[in-house]
VODRENLUM-371373 format. One record per residue: residue number from 0; y, z, x of N, C-alpha, C in turn. Coordinates in steps of 0.2 Angstrom, whole numbers, plus 2048, in hexadecimal, padded with zeros to 3 digits. Atoms other than C-alpha are relative to their C-alpha. Example, Ala and Ser with C-alpha at 12.3 -4.5 7.8 and 13.67 -1.06 7.14 Angstrom:
<recs>
(rec 0,(7FA,800,804),(7EA,827,83E),(806,800,804))
(rec 1,(7FA,7FF,7FC),(7FB,824,844),(805,803,7FC))
</recs>
This chain:
<recs>
(rec 0,(806,800,803),(68D,92D,94C),(800,806,7FA))
(rec 1,(800,7FB,806),(687,937,93D),(7F9,802,800))
(rec 2,(808,7FD,800),(678,941,937),(7FD,7FF,7F9))
(rec 3,(803,801,806),(66C,93E,929),(7FA,805,7FE))
(rec 4,(805,7FC,803),(661,947,91D),(7FD,7FD,7FB))
(rec 5,(803,802,806),(655,941,911),(7FA,805,7FF))
(rec 6,(807,7FB,802),(647,94B,906),(7FD,7FC,7FB))
(rec 7,(803,804,805),(63A,943,8FD),(7FB,806,7FC))
(rec 8,(804,7FC,805),(631,94D,8EE),(803,807,802))
(rec 9,(7FF,7FA,7FD),(63C,95C,8F2),(800,806,7FA))
(rec 10,(7FE,7F9,804),(63E,96E,8EA),(807,802,801))
(rec 11,(7F9,7FE,801),(64E,976,8E6),(801,804,807))
(rec 12,(800,7FC,7FA),(64B,982,8F5),(800,7FC,807))
(rec 13,(800,804,7FA),(647,976,902),(806,7FC,800))
(rec 14,(7F9,803,7FF),(657,96C,8FD),(805,805,801))
(rec 15,(7FB,7FC,7FE),(662,97A,8FE),(7FF,803,807))
(rec 16,(801,7FD,7F9),(65A,981,90E),(802,7FA,805))
(rec 17,(7FE,806,7FB),(65B,96F,917),(807,7FE,800))
(rec 18,(7F9,803,800),(66C,96A,910),(804,805,803))
(rec 19,(7FD,7FB,7FD),(673,97B,916),(801,7FF,807))
(rec 20,(800,801,7F9),(66D,977,927),(804,7FB,803))
(rec 21,(7FD,807,7FF),(674,966,928),(807,800,800))
(rec 22,(7F8,7FF,802),(685,96B,920),(803,804,807))
(rec 23,(7FE,7FC,7FB),(687,977,92F),(803,7FB,806))
(rec 24,(7FF,805,7FA),(687,968,93C),(807,7FC,7FD))
(rec 25,(7FB,805,803),(696,960,931),(806,805,803))
(rec 26,(7FA,7FC,7FF),(6A4,96A,93B),(7FF,807,803))
(rec 27,(801,7F9,7FE),(69C,97A,940),(7FC,7FF,807))
(rec 28,(804,801,7FA),(68D,977,94C),(800,7FA,802))
(rec 29,(801,807,7FD),(68F,964,94E),(807,7FD,7FD))
(rec 30,(7FA,803,801),(69E,958,94E),(801,7FC,7FA))
(rec 31,(800,806,805),(69A,94E,93E),(805,804,7F9))
(rec 32,(7FB,7FC,803),(6AA,955,935),(804,7FB,7FB))
(rec 33,(7FB,805,802),(6B0,944,92D),(7FD,7FE,7F8))
(rec 34,(802,802,807),(6A9,946,91B),(7F8,800,800))
(rec 35,(807,7FF,802),(698,948,913),(7FE,7FD,7FA))
(rec 36,(802,802,806),(68E,942,905),(7F8,802,7FE))
(rec 37,(807,7FF,802),(67E,945,8FB),(7FE,7FD,7FA))
(rec 38,(801,803,806),(675,93C,8EE),(7F9,803,7FE))
(rec 39,(806,7FD,802),(666,943,8E3),(7FD,7FC,7FA))
(rec 40,(803,804,806),(65A,938,8D8),(7FF,805,7FA))
(rec 41,(802,7FC,806),(658,940,8C7),(7FD,7FA,7FB))
(rec 42,(802,805,804),(64C,934,8BE),(803,7F9,803))
(rec 43,(7FD,805,7FD),(654,923,8C0),(808,800,801))
(rec 44,(7F8,7FF,7FE),(666,92B,8C1),(801,803,807))
(rec 45,(7FD,7FD,7F9),(66F,931,8D0),(806,805,7FF))
(rec 46,(7FB,7FB,7FF),(679,941,8D3),(803,800,806))
(rec 47,(7FD,801,7FA),(686,93E,8E0),(805,804,802))
(rec 48,(7FA,7FC,7FE),(692,949,8EA),(803,7FD,806))
(rec 49,(7FD,803,7FB),(69E,942,8F7),(806,805,801))
(rec 50,(7FA,7FC,7FE),(6AC,94B,901),(803,7FE,807))
(rec 51,(7FD,803,7F9),(6B8,947,90F),(801,806,804))
(rec 52,(7FF,7FB,7FC),(6B9,958,915),(7F9,802,804))
(rec 53,(806,7FE,7FB),(6AD,95F,923),(7FB,804,7FB))
(rec 54,(805,7FD,805),(69C,965,91A),(800,807,801))
(rec 55,(7FF,7F8,7FE),(69D,976,923),(805,803,7FC))
(rec 56,(7FB,7FD,803),(6AC,979,91A),(802,7FE,7F9))
(rec 57,(800,803,806),(6AA,970,90A),(7FE,804,7FA))
(rec 58,(801,7FB,806),(6AC,97A,8F9),(7FA,7FC,7FB))
(rec 59,(805,803,804),(6A1,96C,8F1),(7FA,800,803))
(rec 60,(808,7FF,7FD),(693,96E,8FF),(7FD,806,7FE))
(rec 61,(801,7F9,803),(694,981,8FA),(7FC,7FF,7FA))
(rec 62,(803,802,807),(690,97B,8E8),(7F8,7FE,800))
(rec 63,(807,803,800),(681,970,8ED),(7FB,804,803))
(rec 64,(804,7FC,7FC),(67A,97D,8F9),(7FD,805,7FB))
(rec 65,(802,7FA,804),(679,98A,8EB),(7FD,7FD,7F8))
(rec 66,(803,803,808),(673,97D,8DC),(7F9,7FF,801))
(rec 67,(807,801,800),(661,97D,8D8),(7FF,7F9,7FE))
(rec 68,(802,807,801),(660,96A,8D8),(7FA,7FE,802))
(rec 69,(807,802,7FE),(64F,963,8D8),(800,7F8,7FE))
(rec 70,(800,807,800),(64D,950,8DC),(7FB,7FD,804))
(rec 71,(805,803,7FB),(63F,945,8E3),(802,7FD,805))
(rec 72,(7FD,804,7F9),(64A,93C,8EF),(808,803,800))
(rec 73,(7F9,7FF,7FF),(65A,943,8F6),(802,7FD,807))
(rec 74,(7FD,803,7F9),(665,93B,904),(807,803,801))
(rec 75,(7FA,7FC,7FD),(673,944,90E),(802,7FD,806))
(rec 76,(7FC,803,7F9),(67F,93E,91B),(806,803,802))
(rec 77,(7FA,7FD,7FE),(68C,947,925),(803,7FB,806))
(rec 78,(7FD,804,7FD),(698,93C,92D),(805,801,807))
(rec 79,(7FA,800,7FB),(6A1,93A,93F),(802,7F9,800))
(rec 80,(7FE,806,801),(6AB,92B,93C),(801,7FC,807))
(rec 81,(7FE,804,7FC),(6AB,91D,948),(802,7FA,7FE))
(rec 82,(7FE,806,803),(6AD,90E,93D),(804,801,7FA))
(rec 83,(7FE,7FF,807),(6BA,910,92E),(804,806,800))
(rec 84,(7FC,7FA,800),(6C7,91D,92A),(7FC,806,7FC))
(rec 85,(804,7FA,804),(6C2,92E,922),(803,7FF,7FA))
(rec 86,(7FE,800,808),(6C2,92C,90F),(7F9,800,7FD))
(rec 87,(806,800,804),(6B7,92D,901),(7FC,7F9,800))
(rec 88,(805,806,801),(6B2,91A,900),(7FD,7FF,807))
(rec 89,(805,802,7FA),(6AB,91B,912),(7FC,807,801))
(rec 90,(804,7FA,7FF),(6A1,92B,90F),(7F9,7FE,7FD))
(rec 91,(807,800,802),(68E,929,90D),(7FE,806,7FC))
(rec 92,(804,806,800),(682,927,905),(803,7FC,7FB))
(rec 93,(7FE,805,804),(687,917,8FC),(7FB,7FE,7FB))
(rec 94,(805,801,807),(680,912,8EA),(801,7F9,7FE))
(rec 95,(800,806,803),(67D,901,8E3),(7FA,800,7FB))
(rec 96,(805,801,804),(673,8FC,8D4),(7FC,7F8,802))
(rec 97,(805,806,801),(664,8EE,8D6),(7FB,801,7FC))
(rec 98,(805,801,803),(658,8E9,8CA),(7FF,806,7FB))
(rec 99,(800,7FA,805),(65C,8F8,8BE),(7FF,806,803))
(rec 100,(801,7FA,7FD),(65A,904,8CB),(807,803,806))
(rec 101,(7FA,7FE,7FB),(668,90E,8D6),(7FD,800,807))
(rec 102,(801,800,7FA),(666,90B,8E8),(804,804,805))
(rec 103,(7FC,7FC,7FD),(66C,918,8F4),(7FE,7FF,808))
(rec 104,(802,801,7F9),(66E,916,907),(805,804,805))
(rec 105,(7FC,7FB,7FC),(675,920,916),(7FD,7FD,807))
(rec 106,(801,803,7F9),(676,919,928),(803,804,805))
(rec 107,(7FE,7FD,7FB),(678,921,938),(800,7FB,806))
(rec 108,(800,805,7F9),(67E,916,948),(806,7FC,7FF))
(rec 109,(7FA,805,800),(68B,908,94A),(7FD,7FA,803))
(rec 110,(801,805,7FE),(689,8F6,94B),(807,7FC,7FF))
(rec 111,(7F9,802,7FF),(69A,8F0,952),(801,7F9,7FD))
(rec 112,(7FE,806,802),(6A2,8E2,949),(7FC,7FC,7FC))
(rec 113,(804,802,806),(695,8E0,93B),(803,7FC,7FB))
(rec 114,(7FD,803,806),(69A,8D4,92E),(7F9,7FD,7FC))
(rec 115,(804,803,805),(68F,8D1,91F),(801,7F9,7FD))
(rec 116,(7FF,805,804),(68B,8C0,918),(803,800,7F9))
(rec 117,(7FE,800,806),(694,8BC,908),(7FA,802,7FB))
(rec 118,(806,7FF,805),(68A,8C2,8F8),(803,805,7FB))
(rec 119,(7FE,7FD,805),(689,8CB,8E9),(803,808,800))
(rec 120,(7FE,7FA,7FF),(68B,8DD,8F0),(806,7FF,806))
(rec 121,(7F9,7FF,7FB),(69C,8E1,8F9),(801,807,802))
(rec 122,(7FE,7FB,7FE),(6A1,8EF,903),(807,803,7FC))
(rec 123,(7F9,7FE,803),(6AF,8FA,8FB),(804,803,806))
(rec 124,(7FD,7FD,7FB),(6B3,904,90B),(800,7FB,806))
(rec 125,(7FF,805,7FA),(6B4,8FE,91D),(7FB,802,805))
(rec 126,(804,7FE,7FD),(6A5,905,924),(7FB,7FB,803))
(rec 127,(804,806,7FE),(698,8FA,92E),(7FA,803,7FB))
(rec 128,(806,7FD,804),(68B,906,924),(7FF,7FD,7F9))
(rec 129,(800,803,807),(690,900,913),(7FF,7F9,800))
(rec 130,(801,808,7FF),(691,8EE,919),(7F9,7FE,801))
(rec 131,(807,801,7FE),(67F,8EF,920),(7FB,801,7F9))
(rec 132,(804,7FE,806),(679,8F7,90F),(801,7F9,7FC))
(rec 133,(7FE,806,805),(682,8E8,905),(7FB,7FA,803))
(rec 134,(804,806,7FC),(679,8DC,912),(7F8,801,7FC))
(rec 135,(807,801,803),(669,8E3,90D),(7FE,7FF,7F9))
(rec 136,(801,801,807),(66A,8E3,8FB),(800,7F9,7FE))
(rec 137,(7FF,807,801),(671,8D1,8FC),(7FA,7FD,801))
(rec 138,(807,803,7FD),(661,8CD,906),(7FB,800,7FB))
(rec 139,(805,7FF,805),(657,8D4,8F9),(800,7FC,7F9))
(rec 140,(7FE,803,807),(65F,8CE,8EA),(7FF,7F8,800))
(rec 141,(801,808,7FF),(65E,8BC,8F1),(7F8,7FE,800))
(rec 142,(806,804,7FF),(64C,8BA,8F6),(7FB,806,7FD))
(rec 143,(806,7FC,803),(643,8C8,8EB),(803,801,7F8))
(rec 144,(7FD,7FE,806),(644,8CE,8D9),(7FD,807,7FD))
(rec 145,(801,7F8,803),(640,8DE,8CE),(7F7,800,800))
(rec 146,(808,801,800),(62C,8D8,8CF),(7FE,800,806))
(rec 147,(803,801,7F9),(62B,8D5,8E1),(7FC,807,802))
(rec 148,(805,7FA,7FE),(61D,8E1,8E9),(805,805,805))
(rec 149,(7FD,7FC,7FC),(623,8EF,8F1),(7FF,7FF,808))
(rec 150,(801,802,7FA),(61B,8EA,901),(803,7FA,803))
(rec 151,(7FB,806,7FE),(625,8D9,901),(807,803,801))
(rec 152,(7FA,7FC,7FE),(635,8E4,900),(801,804,806))
(rec 153,(7FF,7FC,7FA),(631,8F0,90E),(800,7FB,806))
(rec 154,(7FF,804,7FB),(62D,8E1,918),(806,7FC,801))
(rec 155,(7F9,803,7FF),(63E,8D9,915),(804,806,804))
(rec 156,(7FC,7FB,7FD),(645,8EB,919),(7FF,801,807))
(rec 157,(802,800,7F9),(63C,8EB,92A),(803,7FB,803))
(rec 158,(7FE,806,7FC),(641,8DA,92F),(808,801,800))
(rec 159,(7F9,7FE,800),(654,8DF,92B),(802,805,805))
(rec 160,(7FF,7F9,7FC),(653,8F0,933),(7FE,7FD,808))
(rec 161,(802,802,7FA),(64B,8E7,943),(806,7FC,803))
(rec 162,(7FB,805,7FF),(659,8DA,943),(807,804,802))
(rec 163,(7FA,7FB,7FF),(667,8E8,941),(801,804,807))
(rec 164,(801,7FB,7FA),(660,8F3,94F),(800,7FD,806))
(rec 165,(7FF,804,7FA),(661,8E5,95B),(808,7FE,801))
(rec 166,(7F9,801,800),(674,8E5,958),(803,805,802))
(rec 167,(7FD,7FA,7FE),(677,8F7,95A),(7FB,806,7FD))
(rec 168,(804,7FB,802),(671,908,953),(800,800,7F9))
(rec 169,(800,800,807),(66A,908,942),(7F9,804,7FE))
(rec 170,(804,7FC,803),(661,917,93B),(802,800,7F8))
(rec 171,(7FF,801,808),(65F,915,928),(7FB,805,7FB))
(rec 172,(804,7FD,807),(65A,91F,918),(802,7FB,7FB))
(rec 173,(7FF,804,804),(658,914,90A),(7FB,801,7FA))
(rec 174,(805,7FF,806),(651,917,8F7),(802,7FD,7FB))
(rec 175,(7FE,803,807),(650,910,8E6),(7FE,805,7FC))
(rec 176,(804,7FA,804),(649,921,8DF),(7F9,7FF,7FF))
(rec 177,(807,800,800),(638,91C,8DF),(7FD,801,807))
(rec 178,(802,7FF,7FA),(636,91B,8F2),(805,801,805))
(rec 179,(7FA,801,7FC),(640,91F,901),(7FD,7FE,807))
(rec 180,(802,802,7FA),(63F,915,911),(805,801,805))
(rec 181,(7FD,7FD,7FA),(644,91C,922),(800,7FA,806))
(rec 182,(800,803,7FB),(648,912,931),(804,803,806))
(rec 183,(7FE,7FB,7FA),(64A,91A,943),(803,7F9,805))
(rec 184,(7FE,804,7FB),(655,910,94F),(800,804,807))
(rec 185,(7FF,7FB,7F9),(658,91E,95C),(7FE,807,7FE))
(rec 186,(802,7FA,802),(655,92F,953),(7FE,801,7F9))
(rec 187,(802,7FF,807),(64C,935,944),(7FA,805,800))
(rec 188,(806,7FB,800),(63F,944,941),(7FF,802,7F8))
(rec 189,(802,7FE,806),(636,949,932),(7FB,806,801))
(rec 190,(806,7FC,800),(62B,957,92C),(7FE,800,7F8))
(rec 191,(802,800,808),(620,959,91C),(7FD,807,800))
(rec 192,(801,7F9,802),(61E,96A,915),(7FB,800,7FA))
(rec 193,(806,7FF,805),(60D,96E,90B),(7FE,806,801))
(rec 194,(804,7FB,800),(602,97C,907),(7FB,7FF,806))
(rec 195,(7FB,7F9,801),(600,988,910),(807,800,802))
(rec 196,(7FA,801,7FE),(612,98A,911),(801,807,804))
(rec 197,(7FD,7FB,7FC),(61C,996,91D),(806,800,801))
(rec 198,(7F9,800,7FF),(62C,99C,922),(803,7FB,805))
(rec 199,(7FD,804,7FC),(639,991,92B),(808,803,801))
(rec 200,(7F9,7FE,7FE),(649,995,934),(804,7FB,802))
(rec 201,(7FC,806,7FF),(658,989,934),(803,801,808))
(rec 202,(7FD,801,7F9),(65F,983,946),(808,802,800))
(rec 203,(7F8,800,800),(671,983,940),(803,806,7FC))
(rec 204,(7FE,7FC,804),(672,992,935),(7FC,807,800))
(rec 205,(804,7FA,800),(66B,9A3,934),(7FC,801,7F9))
(rec 206,(804,800,808),(660,9A0,925),(7F9,7FF,802))
(rec 207,(808,800,800),(64D,9A2,923),(7FD,800,7F8))
(rec 208,(803,800,805),(643,99D,915),(7F9,801,800))
(rec 209,(808,7FF,801),(631,9A2,910),(7FE,7FB,7FB))
(rec 210,(801,807,806),(62C,991,907),(7F8,803,7FD))
(rec 211,(806,7FE,804),(61C,99A,902),(801,803,7FA))
(rec 212,(7FD,7FD,805),(625,9A5,8F6),(804,7FB,7FB))
(rec 213,(7FB,805,804),(62F,996,8EF),(7FE,7FA,7FE))
(rec 214,(803,807,802),(623,988,8ED),(7F8,802,7FC))
(rec 215,(806,800,803),(612,985,8E4),(7FC,7FC,805))
(rec 216,(805,803,7FB),(601,980,8ED),(800,7F8,7FF))
(rec 217,(800,807,800),(604,96E,8E6),(807,7FC,803))
(rec 218,(7F9,802,7FE),(615,96B,8ED),(800,7FD,806))
(rec 219,(800,804,7FA),(618,95E,8FB),(806,7FE,801))
(rec 220,(7F8,802,7FE),(629,95C,903),(801,7FE,807))
(rec 221,(7FE,803,7FA),(62F,951,911),(807,7FF,801))
(rec 222,(7F8,800,7FE),(640,952,91A),(800,7FC,805))
(rec 223,(7FF,805,7FB),(646,944,925),(807,801,802))
(rec 224,(7FA,7FF,7FE),(655,948,930),(801,7FC,807))
(rec 225,(7FF,804,7FA),(65D,941,940),(7FD,805,805))
(rec 226,(803,7FB,7FA),(659,951,94A),(7FD,806,7FB))
(rec 227,(803,7FA,803),(64D,960,945),(806,805,7FD))
(rec 228,(7FC,7FB,803),(655,96D,939),(7FE,807,801))
(rec 229,(802,7F8,800),(64A,97C,93D),(7FE,801,808))
(rec 230,(803,7FD,7F9),(644,985,94D),(7FA,802,801))
(rec 231,(807,7FC,800),(633,98B,948),(7FB,7FC,7FD))
(rec 232,(804,805,801),(62B,97B,942),(7FE,7FA,804))
(rec 233,(801,806,7FC),(623,96C,94A),(803,7FA,7FC))
(rec 234,(7FD,806,803),(62D,95C,945),(7FD,7F9,803))
(rec 235,(802,807,7FF),(626,94A,946),(806,7FC,802))
(rec 236,(7FA,804,7FE),(632,940,951),(7FF,7F9,800))
(rec 237,(800,807,801),(634,92E,94C),(800,7FC,807))
(rec 238,(7FF,805,7FA),(632,921,95B),(806,7FA,7FC))
(rec 239,(7FC,806,802),(640,913,95C),(7FD,7FB,7FD))
(rec 240,(804,805,803),(63B,906,951),(7FC,801,7F9))
(rec 241,(805,7FE,804),(630,910,945),(803,801,7FA))
(rec 242,(7FD,7FF,806),(632,90F,933),(7FA,804,7FB))
(rec 243,(805,7FC,805),(62A,919,924),(802,7FF,7F9))
(rec 244,(7FD,802,806),(62A,916,912),(7FC,807,7FC))
(rec 245,(802,7FB,803),(628,927,908),(800,800,7F8))
(rec 246,(800,7FE,807),(623,92C,8F6),(7FD,807,7FE))
(rec 247,(803,7FA,802),(621,93D,8EE),(7FF,804,806))
(rec 248,(801,7FD,7FB),(622,944,8FF),(7FC,7FE,805))
(rec 249,(804,802,7FC),(615,93A,907),(802,7F9,803))
(rec 250,(800,807,7FD),(615,92B,913),(7FB,7FA,7FD))
(rec 251,(804,804,803),(60E,91D,90A),(7FF,7F9,804))
(rec 252,(800,807,7FB),(613,90E,917),(803,803,806))
(rec 253,(7FC,7FF,7F9),(618,90F,92A),(7FD,7FA,804))
(rec 254,(801,806,7FB),(619,903,938),(806,802,805))
(rec 255,(7FB,801,7FB),(624,8FF,947),(802,7F9,800))
(rec 256,(7FC,807,7FF),(631,8F1,949),(7FF,7FE,807))
(rec 257,(800,800,7F9),(62E,8F2,95B),(805,802,804))
(rec 258,(7FB,7FE,7FB),(63A,8F5,969),(806,7FD,7FE))
(rec 259,(7F9,802,802),(64D,8F2,965),(801,7FB,806))
</recs>
């Protein structure tokens, strides 16, 4: 299995804080030592970093932790390999272009023996996660277009996610830079920080941040993870089958795909 992290409408302080906690789980406080990756949306562009080293020991991760990167959506993944060798081609998040936008995807779980139907998008590596991502985009490219309403696209995503979850474990983060779609098959949690802000302590590192001194009253930041990153905040635990659509730190659509 792997661990996921996504942030919607984040500030540099929130990003560095959460990323620091997650990377400790990649080979220090957790077993997810088989590579990691992170992608930040900057307008319509994507700044991405991938490494096959454990994130807890990665020099590239150190650079990201200390860089004041601001992005409305960020997706991070630390890997514990169960399908596919340890190599850059198999590190999440995966990125493809559709309708003039970069789509970014990270998946936690396993669907044994999954083979996508032939289509425009093909996996580069050998993970079931990338194959699932290509399958999703091929479905959207076949039955929707750039003018299709967001509600219709989300409906297709929920339908696909429900089907995948019946075949195995399918926890998903997917974004096109405008919104972030999250689907919980087994484990996922979120927290939304807004004024009045307070301090928070990481579970996996001896780090405390007082967000009140690092934010403005108008900031709204949401963090979505596999398991909560802090010890002194109340996290919202997803139910299996629950999905949410985020934009600028807020949930704009949500629902349940029902039991797996």
